[in-house]
C-alpha positions as CSV (number, residue, x, y, z in Angstrom):
1,X,0.3,56.8,-12.5
2,X,0.3,55.1,-15.9
3,X,1.8,52.0,-14.4
4,X,-1.0,51.9,-11.8
5,X,-3.6,52.3,-14.6
6,X,-2.0,49.5,-16.6
7,X,-1.8,47.2,-13.6
8,X,-5.5,47.8,-12.8
9,X,-6.4,47.2,-16.4
10,X,-4.7,43.8,-16.3
11,X,-6.3,43.0,-13.0
12,X,-9.8,43.9,-14.4
13,X,-9.1,41.5,-17.3
14,X,-8.1,38.8,-14.9
15,X,-11.1,39.2,-12.7
16,X,-13.4,39.2,-15.8
17,X,-11.8,36.0,-17.0
18,X,-12.0,34.5,-13.5
19,X,-15.7,35.3,-13.3
20,X,-16.3,33.5,-16.6
21,X,-14.3,30.5,-15.4
22,X,-11.8,30.8,-18.2
23,X,-8.5,30.6,-16.2
24,X,-9.0,27.4,-14.3
25,X,-8.1,26.8,-10.6
26,X,-6.3,30.2,-10.5
27,X,-9.6,31.9,-11.2
28,X,-11.3,30.0,-8.4
29,X,-8.6,31.2,-6.0
30,X,-8.9,34.8,-7.2
31,X,-12.7,34.7,-6.8
32,X,-12.3,33.3,-3.3
33,X,-10.3,36.3,-2.1
34,X,-11.8,38.9,-4.4
35,X,-15.4,37.9,-4.7
36,X,-16.7,41.4,-5.1
37,X,-14.4,42.1,-8.0
38,X,-15.3,38.8,-9.7
39,X,-18.9,39.6,-9.4
40,X,-18.4,43.1,-10.9
41,X,-15.0,43.6,-12.6
42,X,-16.2,47.0,-13.8
43,X,-15.2,48.3,-10.4
44,X,-11.5,47.6,-11.2
45,X,-11.8,48.9,-14.7
46,X,-13.3,52.1,-13.5
47,X,-10.3,52.5,-11.2
48,X,-8.0,52.0,-14.1
49,X,-9.8,54.6,-16.1
50,X,-9.7,57.1,-13.3
51,X,-6.0,56.4,-12.7
52,X,-5.3,56.9,-16.4
53,X,-7.3,60.1,-16.5
54,X,-5.5,61.4,-13.4
55,X,-2.1,60.5,-14.9
56,X,-3.0,62.6,-18.0
57,X,-4.3,65.4,-15.8
58,X,-1.1,65.7,-13.7
59,X,1.5,65.0,-16.3
60,X,4.0,67.7,-17.0
61,X,5.3,68.1,-20.5
């Protein structure tokens, strides 16, 4: 679950950068297919936080 949280964290950063037009033509392509996430990258970040919390909750030590 930590891998999912890390992947979502990276994706939220990419969507944030794409919405601010910082990563060039790749950002334009990202916002074409994921417009809702470019408009509000907090959605993906919230998913990353929930996945991280869930991973901590279910981890067995």
